[in-house]
C-alpha positions as CSV (number, residue, x, y, z in Angstrom):
1,M,0.0,0.0,0.0
2,S,1.2,3.5,-0.8
3,S,0.4,4.6,2.8
4,W,3.2,2.4,4.0
5,I,5.9,4.6,2.4
6,P,6.6,8.2,3.5
7,R,6.8,10.9,0.8
8,E,10.3,11.9,2.0
9,V,11.8,8.5,0.9
10,D,14.6,8.5,-1.6
11,G,13.4,8.1,-5.1
12,K,16.2,5.5,-5.8
13,W,14.9,3.1,-3.1
14,F,13.1,-0.1,-4.1
15,F,10.3,-1.7,-2.1
16,S,8.8,-5.1,-2.4
17,C,6.3,-7.1,-0.3
18,N,5.2,-10.7,0.3
19,S,1.9,-11.8,1.6
20,K,3.5,-14.5,3.8
21,G,6.2,-12.3,5.3
22,W,9.2,-14.3,4.1
23,T,12.0,-13.4,1.7
24,S,11.5,-15.6,-1.3
25,N,13.4,-16.6,-4.4
26,I,11.5,-14.0,-6.4
27,H,12.8,-11.3,-4.1
28,G,16.3,-12.4,-4.6
29,E,16.0,-12.6,-8.4
30,Q,14.5,-9.1,-8.5
31,W,17.2,-7.7,-6.2
32,V,20.1,-9.0,-8.2
33,K,18.6,-7.6,-11.4
34,T,17.1,-4.3,-10.3
35,C,19.6,-3.3,-7.6
36,F,23.0,-5.1,-7.8
37,D,23.4,-5.4,-11.5
38,A,22.0,-2.0,-12.3
39,S,24.3,-0.3,-9.7
40,T,27.5,-2.1,-10.8
41,R,27.2,-2.8,-14.5
42,D,28.5,0.6,-15.7
43,K,31.3,0.7,-13.1
44,A,32.5,-2.8,-14.2
45,K,32.9,-1.7,-17.8
46,G,32.3,-5.2,-19.1
47,Q,34.5,-6.9,-16.5
48,Y,33.4,-9.6,-14.0
49,R,31.9,-8.5,-10.7
50,L,32.1,-10.4,-7.3
51,L,28.9,-10.9,-5.3
52,L,29.3,-12.2,-1.7
53,C,26.2,-14.0,-0.3
54,D,25.4,-16.4,2.5
55,G,23.6,-19.7,1.7
56,H,20.0,-18.4,2.0
57,D,17.7,-20.1,-0.6
58,S,16.9,-16.7,-2.2
59,H,20.6,-16.2,-3.0
60,V,21.1,-19.6,-4.6
61,S,18.0,-20.3,-6.6
62,A,18.5,-21.6,-10.2
63,Q,17.2,-18.3,-11.7
64,F,19.5,-16.3,-9.4
65,V,22.5,-18.3,-10.5
66,R,21.4,-18.3,-14.2
67,Y,21.3,-14.5,-14.1
68,C,24.7,-14.3,-12.5
69,L,26.1,-16.6,-15.2
70,D,24.6,-14.5,-18.0
71,N,25.8,-11.2,-16.7
72,K,29.4,-11.8,-15.6
73,I,28.6,-11.9,-11.9
74,V,30.8,-14.3,-9.9
75,L,28.6,-15.6,-7.0
76,F,30.7,-16.5,-3.9
77,L,29.0,-18.1,-0.9
78,L,30.5,-17.3,2.5
79,L,31.3,-20.2,4.9
80,P,28.4,-21.1,7.2
81,H,28.3,-19.1,10.5
82,S,31.1,-16.8,9.3
83,S,29.2,-13.6,8.2
84,H,30.1,-11.8,11.5
85,V,33.8,-11.8,10.4
86,L,33.6,-12.2,6.6
87,Q,30.6,-10.2,5.5
88,P,31.3,-6.4,5.1
89,L,27.8,-5.5,6.0
90,D,27.9,-7.4,9.3
91,V,31.4,-6.1,10.1
92,G,31.0,-2.4,9.4
93,V,27.4,-1.4,8.6
94,F,24.7,-3.3,10.5
95,G,26.1,-2.5,13.9
96,P,26.0,1.3,13.5
97,L,22.6,0.9,11.7
98,K,21.1,-1.0,14.6
99,T,22.3,1.6,17.1
100,A,21.0,4.4,15.0
101,M,17.6,2.7,14.4
102,A,17.3,2.0,18.2
103,S,17.9,5.6,18.9
104,Q,15.2,6.7,16.5
105,L,12.6,4.1,17.7
106,N,13.2,4.9,21.4
107,R,11.6,8.3,20.9
108,L,8.4,6.5,19.8
109,F,8.5,3.9,22.5
110,A,9.1,6.7,25.1
111,A,5.7,8.1,24.0
112,E,4.2,4.7,25.0
113,I,3.3,3.7,21.4
114,A,1.9,0.2,21.7
115,R,2.0,-0.8,18.0
116,L,4.4,0.4,15.4
117,H,3.0,1.1,11.9
118,K,5.0,0.3,8.8
119,I,5.2,3.9,7.7
120,E,6.5,4.9,11.2
121,W,9.3,2.3,10.9
122,V,10.3,3.5,7.4
123,D,10.1,7.1,8.6
124,K,12.6,6.4,11.4
125,Y,14.8,4.3,9.1
126,I,15.4,7.2,6.7
127,P,17.5,9.3,9.2
128,A,19.0,6.1,10.7
129,R,20.2,4.9,7.3
130,E,21.7,8.3,6.5
131,K,23.7,8.3,9.8
132,A,24.9,4.7,9.6
133,I,25.3,3.7,6.0
134,T,28.2,6.0,5.2
135,V,31.3,5.8,3.0
136,T,33.5,5.4,6.1
137,N,31.4,2.6,7.5
138,I,31.2,0.8,4.2
139,Q,34.9,1.0,3.5
140,G,35.5,-0.1,7.1
141,G,33.4,-3.2,6.6
142,W,35.5,-4.3,3.6
143,R,38.7,-3.5,5.4
144,G,37.6,-5.2,8.6
145,A,36.6,-8.4,6.8
146,G,40.0,-8.5,5.2
147,I,38.6,-8.5,1.7
148,F,39.8,-5.1,0.5
149,P,42.6,-4.4,0.9
150,F,43.0,-8.2,1.0
151,N,44.3,-9.2,4.4
152,S,43.6,-12.8,5.5
153,H,45.6,-12.4,8.7
154,R,43.1,-9.8,10.0
155,V,40.3,-12.4,10.0
156,L,42.5,-15.2,11.4
157,R,43.7,-12.9,14.2
158,T,40.1,-12.0,15.0
159,I,39.2,-15.6,15.3
160,S,42.3,-16.4,17.4
161,E,41.6,-13.5,19.8
162,S,38.0,-14.6,20.1
163,I,39.0,-18.2,21.1
164,T,41.6,-16.9,23.5
165,S,39.2,-14.5,25.2
166,S,36.5,-17.1,25.6
167,T,38.8,-19.4,27.7
168,P,40.0,-17.3,30.6
169,S,42.5,-18.6,33.1
170,P,41.3,-19.5,36.6
171,E,43.1,-16.4,38.0
172,T,41.1,-14.0,35.8
173,I,37.6,-15.5,36.5
174,D,35.5,-13.2,38.5
175,P,34.1,-15.0,41.6
176,F,30.6,-13.7,40.9
177,L,28.4,-14.1,37.8
178,I,28.1,-10.5,36.7
179,S,28.1,-11.1,32.9
180,S,25.2,-12.2,30.8
181,S,27.1,-15.2,29.3
182,P,25.9,-18.6,30.5
183,P,28.6,-20.1,32.8
184,D,30.1,-23.5,32.5
185,A,29.9,-26.0,35.5
186,T,33.3,-25.0,37.0
187,T,32.5,-21.3,36.8
188,L,29.1,-21.8,38.4
189,R,30.5,-23.9,41.2
190,T,33.2,-21.3,41.9
191,A,30.7,-18.5,41.9
192,N,28.4,-20.3,44.2
193,E,31.1,-21.0,46.7
194,A,32.2,-17.4,46.7
195,F,28.6,-16.3,47.0
196,N,27.9,-18.6,50.0
197,D,31.2,-17.5,51.7
198,A,30.3,-13.9,51.3
199,L,26.8,-14.6,52.6
200,R,28.1,-16.3,55.8
201,D,30.1,-13.1,56.6
202,T,27.0,-10.9,56.5
203,A,24.5,-10.2,59.3
204,V,21.4,-11.5,57.3
205,P,19.1,-13.9,59.2
206,S,19.8,-17.6,59.0
207,P,16.7,-18.5,56.8
208,I,18.0,-16.1,54.1
209,R,21.5,-17.7,54.2
210,M,19.9,-21.2,54.0
211,H,17.7,-20.0,51.1
212,G,20.8,-18.8,49.3
213,R,22.6,-22.1,49.8
214,R,19.6,-24.0,48.5
215,L,19.3,-21.8,45.4
216,S,23.0,-22.4,44.7
217,G,22.5,-26.2,44.8
218,I,19.4,-26.0,42.7
219,A,21.2,-23.9,40.1
220,E,24.0,-26.5,39.9
221,Q,21.6,-29.4,39.6
222,L,19.6,-27.6,36.8
223,H,22.8,-26.8,35.0
224,A,23.8,-30.5,35.1
225,D,20.4,-31.6,33.9
226,N,20.5,-29.0,31.1
227,T,23.9,-30.3,30.0
228,V,22.6,-33.8,29.7
229,L,19.5,-32.7,27.8
230,R,21.5,-30.7,25.4
231,K,23.7,-33.7,24.7
232,E,20.7,-36.0,24.2
233,N,19.1,-33.4,22.0
234,G,22.2,-33.1,19.8
235,E,22.3,-36.9,19.4
236,L,18.6,-36.9,18.5
237,K,19.1,-34.2,15.9
238,G,22.0,-36.1,14.4
239,F,19.8,-39.2,14.2
240,L,16.9,-37.3,12.6
241,G,19.3,-35.5,10.3
242,K,20.5,-38.8,8.8
243,R,16.9,-39.9,8.3
244,A,15.6,-36.7,6.8
245,K,18.6,-35.8,4.8
246,R,17.4,-35.1,1.2
247,Q,19.1,-36.8,-1.6
248,S,18.1,-33.9,-4.0
249,G,17.9,-30.3,-3.1
250,K,19.9,-27.1,-3.1
251,R,21.7,-27.8,0.2
252,I,23.0,-31.1,-1.0
253,V,23.9,-29.7,-4.5
254,L,25.9,-26.9,-2.9
255,K,27.6,-28.9,-0.2
256,G,31.3,-28.2,-0.2
257,K,31.1,-25.6,-3.0
258,F,31.4,-21.9,-2.6
259,V,31.9,-20.3,-6.1
260,I,28.8,-21.3,-8.0
261,T,29.0,-19.7,-11.5
262,T,29.4,-22.8,-13.6
263,E,26.8,-24.4,-16.0
264,P,26.9,-27.8,-14.3
265,M,26.1,-26.2,-10.9
266,Y,23.2,-24.3,-12.5
267,K,21.7,-27.4,-14.1
268,A,22.0,-29.3,-10.8
269,L,20.2,-26.5,-9.0
270,A,17.4,-26.3,-11.6
271,E,16.9,-30.1,-11.5
272,A,16.8,-30.0,-7.6
273,E,14.1,-27.3,-7.7
274,R,12.1,-29.2,-10.3
275,K,12.0,-32.3,-8.2
276,S,11.1,-30.3,-5.1
277,K,8.1,-28.6,-6.9
278,K,7.0,-32.0,-8.2
279,K,6.9,-33.5,-4.7
280,V,4.9,-30.5,-3.4
281,T,2.4,-30.8,-6.3
282,K,1.8,-34.5,-5.7
283,R,1.3,-33.9,-2.0
284,K,-1.2,-31.2,-2.6
285,K,-3.3,-33.4,-4.9
286,K,-3.5,-36.2,-2.4
287,V,-4.7,-33.9,0.5
288,V,-7.1,-31.7,-1.4
289,G,-9.2,-34.4,-3.0
290,A,-12.9,-33.4,-3.5
291,A,-12.8,-30.4,-1.2
292,S,-14.5,-27.1,-2.0
293,E,-12.5,-24.4,-3.9
294,E,-12.2,-22.3,-0.7
295,E,-11.0,-25.3,1.3
296,E,-8.5,-26.2,-1.4
297,L,-7.0,-22.7,-1.2
298,E,-6.7,-23.0,2.6
299,V,-5.1,-26.4,2.4
300,I,-2.6,-25.3,-0.3
301,E,-1.6,-22.2,1.8
302,V,-1.1,-24.4,4.9
303,L,1.0,-26.9,2.9
304,E,3.2,-24.1,1.6
305,V,3.9,-22.8,5.1
306,V,4.6,-26.4,6.3
307,E,6.9,-27.0,3.3
308,H,8.8,-23.8,4.0
309,E,9.2,-24.6,7.8
310,K,10.2,-28.2,6.9
311,H,13.0,-27.0,4.6
312,E,14.2,-24.5,7.2
313,I,14.4,-27.3,9.9
314,E,16.2,-29.6,7.4
315,D,18.6,-26.9,6.5
316,C,19.4,-26.2,10.1
317,I,19.9,-29.9,10.7
318,T,22.2,-30.2,7.7
319,V,24.3,-27.2,8.7
320,Q,24.7,-28.4,12.3
321,G,25.4,-31.9,11.1
322,S,28.2,-30.7,8.7
């Protein structure tokens, strides 16, 4: 609806919508044509362009890959769970944008606005975008990800520092849990002992001290139970992953491959999509039967939602399994 878009919006912006609220393959195809290609074609002067993407379905559909092949766009998929260190947007742009957007929206929430309208969100996004998506932040994202200027040591150093900082020595562990990070068993036990020692030295009544000791014991017991449940859950997911792993589909086709601008890869993607659509069509025909036209439409819509969620679950299982 036109009432969703403020009049002050930049005329070069593009808007799209989806009745189901999810980014789809069609959105990805339209974006690469209307936005990426149109913005970079003249600058490239007939040379190849590099497009970095994660593995979302809308970035690796057969039509998306076909368009990249036909228009000298090299599509490179980032490693799973690496966008926080390898994707320039995550490294240098989204953080400042999130901060700027929160600052803008806080003014609305301070006025006790219960429900945010679409036009109000876009209205606040305009100044937030102007403040955060700057030349400096964009160039900082490319530099911070080690892509341009190329510097692989920058990323490797970031990963190394992250691993080192996540495993502090016993001497540096604070005796009390003052951070939001979930503690491991050793940290929790040490913190509980320090807490109970400090509690004994206070003048609070005995029932309160006893209550504190009991809470400490309950926390350790729940932590142990949670650890066991997580392990069992991981084993169950692994078992279900082996059962549900699809023999045809984009995730299997792209497994172990990152640069996907070859004809064989496009053909494999197109064939996988054709088989997936065929399965969905057969399933719809079996369920709908002799139902009324209105009931048929409802069943088809439910099936589409279930199919989407099923693919998301299978994708998560496949990524965790790999």
